[in-house]
N, C-alpha and C positions, 0 to 999 in steps of 0.2 A: 817810639818814633812817630807813629801815626797820631798819638795823643798830642805830641808837641806841634805837629803840623796843624792839627785841628784847632789848638789854642791860638796859634799864630794867625790862622785864617779868621777866627772870630775877632781878634784884635784889629784886623784890617777892615772889617765890615763897615764901620761908620763912615770913614773917608771914602771907601770904595762905593758905598751906596750913593753918596752925593755925586760922584763922578759918573756913575752908571745912569742915574736918572737925568742928569744934566745933558748927557749925550744920547739919551734913549731914542730920540728921533733921527739921529744921524746915521749915515750909512757906515759900513765897515771900511769902505775905501773912499778916497777923495775924488773919484771920477764922477762927473755929473751923469745923470740918467740918460741925457740925450747924446752922450759920447761913448756910451758903453759899447764894447765890441760885441759881435754876434756870439762869441764864445762866453762872454760874461752874462749875456742875456739868457743863454741856454742854461748856464750854471745857476742863475737866479731862479729860473722856472723850475729846475730840479729841486732847489731848496724849498720853494713854495709847495711843490707836490709832496716833498718829504714832511713839511709842516702839517699839511692836511692829513697825511697818513698817520702822523703822531697824534693828532687830535682825535681821529677816529679810533686809533688803538687805545688811547686813554679812556675814551668814552665807553667802548665795548668792554674793556677790562673792568672798569669801575662798576658798570651796571651788572656784569656777570658776577663779580664778587659779592655785590650786595643782594643778589637774588638767591645766593646760597642759603640753605636752611640755617646755618650758623655762620654768618658772614665774619671774616677776619677783619675787624674794624681797624682802620688806619693802615692796612696793608694795601698800598695804593701806588700806581705808577706816576702820579702827577709830579712829585718832586724829582724823580729820575728824568722825566721828560723835560722838566725845567732846566736841569743841569745839562742835559744833552743839547737842548736848544741853545743855551748860552754858549756851549762849546763849539757847535757846528753850524748854526744858522748865522750867516754873515751879517745880516742887518738886525740891529737891536730891537726894532719894532716887531720884527718877526719872532725873535726869541721871546719877547714879552707876550705876544699874541697867543702862541701855542699853548702854554700851560694854563693860561687864564681862560681861553676859549674852551679848552677841554674841561676844566673845572666848572665853569659856568653852565655849559650845555648839559653835562652829566648831573650837575646839582638840580637843574630844573626837573629832570625825570625822577631822580632819587627822592627828592624832597616832596614832590607833588604827586607821585605815583606809588613808589615803593613804601615810603614812610609818611603818607598823607595823613595818617591818624595823629601824627605829632604836630601837624601844621594846620590849624583851623582855616587860615587864609592862604592864598597863593604865595608861595615862597620863591623869590627870585634867587637868593643865595642862602647858604647855611649860616655863614658868619663873616663879617668883614675882617675879623682877626685871622681867619684862615687865609684870606687873600693877602693880608699883610705878611704872614709867615712865608708864603710862597714867593712874595716879592723879594724877601731877604734870601730865599733859597736861590733865586735867579742871580742876585748880586754875588752870592757865593760861587755859583758856576762861572760867572764872568771873571771873578778874581782868580780862581784856582785853575780853570780849564780853558780860558780863552786863548792863552798863548801856547800852552802845551798840555796834551792829554797823555796820561800814563796810568797804569793800574793803580799805583799808589795815590795819585792825585784824585782819581775817581773815587776810591775808597774813602779818602779823607773828606772830599766834598760831600759824599753821601752821608757820612757820620755827622758832619756839621749841619747838613740839612735836617737830619733827624732831630738833633738837639734843638735847633731853632724852632722847628714845628712843635716839639714837646713843650719848650719853655713858653712860647707865645700862646698856644692854644689853651694850655692848662692855666696860664695866668688869666686869660679871658674868662674861663670858667669860674675862677676864684673872684675876679673883679666884678663880674656881672651877675653871678648867681647868688643864691641864698643858702646854699648847702654848707658853706664853710665860713667861719668867723673872719671878719676883715682885719686880721692881724697876721703876724709872721707865722704863728703856729698853724693858723688856718691855711695859709699859702702852702706851707710845707706838707700839710695833710692832703691838700689838693694834688700836689706833685706826686706824693707817695701813691695816692689812689690811681694816678695816671700811668704808673710804671708798666702794668701789663700792656697797655696800649702803646707805650713807648717801644716795647720789645717788637710789636708788630710793625711799628713805623720803621725801625732800624732794618728789620728783615725785608720789608717791602722796598725800601730805598736801595739797599745793597743788591737785592735780587734784580729789580728792574733796571738799575744802573748797569750792572754787569751784563744783563741781556742786551740792552740797547747799545752800549758802547762796544761790547764784544762782537755783536753782529755787524755793526758798522765797520769796525776795524777789519773783520774777516772779509767783508764784501769789498772794502777799499783795496785790500791786498790782492784779492782775487781779480779785481778789475785791472789792477796795475800789471799783474802777470799776464792777463789776457791781452793787454795792449802791447806788451813787449814781445808776445809770441808771434 
């Protein structure tokens, strides 16, 4: 069942991507900013604070994992935060900003401090392909989780996100590198070599998605109970 849902999600991505980017600058509601009620303004401020907290969480987690003696490569919270932002942050520009800001800021430190021996010059980003992969992850979150969030949908979106990241980033290694021949056999060899990292990607996406969505759901229900009391 989960596999069928994931395949259906992938088939919807091209058309959904167009709609997502077309409306990326628009608000989630049709109410103008100068007519927002006080309650809506407070809610928006809470979402901005949540966005900043997610960026900080992603940065601290990525840096902490990469400082370990044997870092678990590709075990990262970025995709999960992208899915969460797409599901729960009302404005699309905010959903876009959260994962990309977290990725960019943590990349600056990781590339130029932790792994500076691999970058002779100052490195602003690791790879544009990685950002493209996370853009598709955001589209996945928008398609699957924008209208309804459930455990099954979160798992399906996380698995699709892992597959997208695996396919895009390993394709970039094959296309831009010299390690593999530029033919189908070389591409398959590149994907095969990336399977151990794919396992870490799946584990990270499922773990951090479960953590973020689970805590948010628990806190939302707790707040609702407190208001009714």
